[in-house]
C-alpha positions as a Markdown table, in Angstrom:
| # | Residue | x | y | z |
|---|---|---|---|---|
| 1 | Unk | 41.2 | -13.3 | 21.9 |
| 2 | Unk | 40.3 | -12.4 | 25.5 |
| 3 | Unk | 42.4 | -9.7 | 27.2 |
| 4 | Unk | 42.1 | -7.6 | 30.3 |
| 5 | Unk | 40.4 | -4.9 | 28.3 |
| 6 | Unk | 37.8 | -7.0 | 26.5 |
| 7 | Unk | 37.1 | -9.9 | 28.8 |
| 8 | Unk | 33.7 | -8.4 | 29.7 |
| 9 | Unk | 32.6 | -8.6 | 26.0 |
| 10 | Unk | 33.2 | -12.4 | 25.8 |
| 11 | Unk | 31.5 | -15.5 | 26.9 |
| 12 | Unk | 33.0 | -17.0 | 30.1 |
| 13 | Unk | 31.6 | -20.5 | 29.9 |
| 14 | Unk | 34.4 | -23.0 | 29.2 |
| 15 | Unk | 37.2 | -21.0 | 30.9 |
| 16 | Unk | 39.1 | -22.3 | 33.8 |
| 17 | Unk | 38.7 | -20.0 | 36.9 |
| 18 | Unk | 40.1 | -19.6 | 40.4 |
| 19 | Unk | 38.5 | -17.7 | 43.2 |
| 20 | Unk | 41.0 | -15.1 | 44.6 |
| 21 | Unk | 38.8 | -13.5 | 47.1 |
| 22 | Unk | 35.1 | -13.7 | 48.2 |
| 23 | Unk | 32.7 | -12.7 | 50.8 |
| 24 | Unk | 32.4 | -16.4 | 51.7 |
| 25 | Unk | 35.9 | -17.4 | 52.8 |
| 26 | Unk | 35.1 | -21.1 | 52.0 |
| 27 | Unk | 35.1 | -20.2 | 48.3 |
| 28 | Unk | 38.6 | -18.7 | 48.3 |
| 29 | Unk | 41.1 | -20.9 | 46.4 |
| 30 | Unk | 38.4 | -23.0 | 44.6 |
| 31 | Unk | 39.5 | -23.8 | 41.1 |
| 32 | Unk | 37.3 | -25.2 | 38.3 |
| 33 | Unk | 35.8 | -24.9 | 34.9 |
| 34 | Unk | 33.0 | -22.4 | 34.3 |
| 35 | Unk | 30.0 | -24.4 | 33.1 |
| 36 | Unk | 27.2 | -21.9 | 33.5 |
| 37 | Unk | 26.5 | -18.3 | 34.3 |
| 38 | Unk | 23.4 | -16.4 | 35.4 |
| 39 | Unk | 22.9 | -12.7 | 36.2 |
| 40 | Unk | 24.2 | -13.1 | 39.8 |
| 41 | Unk | 26.2 | -16.3 | 39.8 |
| 42 | Unk | 28.9 | -18.4 | 38.1 |
| 43 | Unk | 28.8 | -22.1 | 38.3 |
| 44 | Unk | 32.1 | -23.9 | 38.5 |
| 45 | Unk | 32.6 | -27.6 | 38.0 |
| 46 | Unk | 35.0 | -28.8 | 40.7 |
| 47 | Unk | 35.9 | -32.5 | 41.0 |
| 48 | Unk | 32.8 | -33.6 | 39.1 |
| 49 | Unk | 30.5 | -31.5 | 41.3 |
| 50 | Unk | 29.1 | -28.0 | 40.6 |
| 51 | Unk | 29.7 | -25.1 | 43.0 |
| 52 | Unk | 27.6 | -22.0 | 42.6 |
| 53 | Unk | 29.6 | -18.8 | 43.3 |
| 54 | Unk | 28.0 | -15.4 | 43.7 |
| 55 | Unk | 29.5 | -12.7 | 41.4 |
| 56 | Unk | 29.1 | -9.9 | 43.9 |
| 57 | Unk | 32.0 | -9.5 | 46.2 |
| 58 | Unk | 34.1 | -12.1 | 44.4 |
| 59 | Unk | 37.4 | -11.7 | 42.5 |
| 60 | Unk | 38.1 | -14.3 | 39.9 |
| 61 | Unk | 41.3 | -15.3 | 38.0 |
| 62 | Unk | 40.3 | -16.5 | 34.5 |
| 63 | Unk | 42.8 | -18.5 | 32.4 |
| 64 | Unk | 42.5 | -17.6 | 28.7 |
| 65 | Unk | 45.4 | -16.7 | 26.5 |
| 66 | Unk | 46.7 | -15.0 | 29.5 |
| 67 | Unk | 45.6 | -15.0 | 33.2 |
| 68 | Unk | 43.0 | -12.2 | 33.8 |
| 69 | Unk | 41.8 | -11.0 | 37.1 |
| 70 | Unk | 38.1 | -10.1 | 37.1 |
| 71 | Unk | 36.0 | -8.3 | 39.6 |
| 72 | Unk | 32.7 | -10.2 | 39.8 |
| 73 | Unk | 30.7 | -7.1 | 40.6 |
| 74 | Unk | 31.5 | -5.9 | 37.1 |
| 75 | Unk | 29.9 | -9.1 | 35.7 |
| 76 | Unk | 26.5 | -8.6 | 37.3 |
| 77 | Unk | 24.4 | -8.6 | 34.1 |
| 78 | Unk | 22.7 | -11.5 | 32.3 |
| 79 | Unk | 25.5 | -12.9 | 30.1 |
| 80 | Unk | 23.7 | -12.0 | 26.9 |
| 81 | Unk | 23.2 | -8.4 | 28.1 |
| 82 | Unk | 26.8 | -8.1 | 29.4 |
| 83 | Unk | 28.3 | -9.0 | 26.0 |
| 84 | Unk | 26.1 | -6.5 | 24.3 |
| 85 | Unk | 26.5 | -3.6 | 26.7 |
| 86 | Unk | 30.3 | -4.0 | 27.3 |
| 87 | Unk | 30.9 | -2.7 | 23.8 |
| 88 | Unk | 29.3 | 0.6 | 24.5 |
């Protein structure tokens, strides 16, 4: 179960997400499904198109069992490393 405290330990692919704030104002308000993640970006599927969103400087709202606001700067790890390191 993903919560505010452990969201950084979990896989994000497959979660619905919304951009709350970003350094690129054109990204604010974008909603979609997370379909991929790299060290520095999250890829959202929006209306059958993919939009690449930088993690740095972006605040996301993830919809899991509860809505969770996530600071993208805290996600800047390769996904497989983030899930390992978050538990330490």
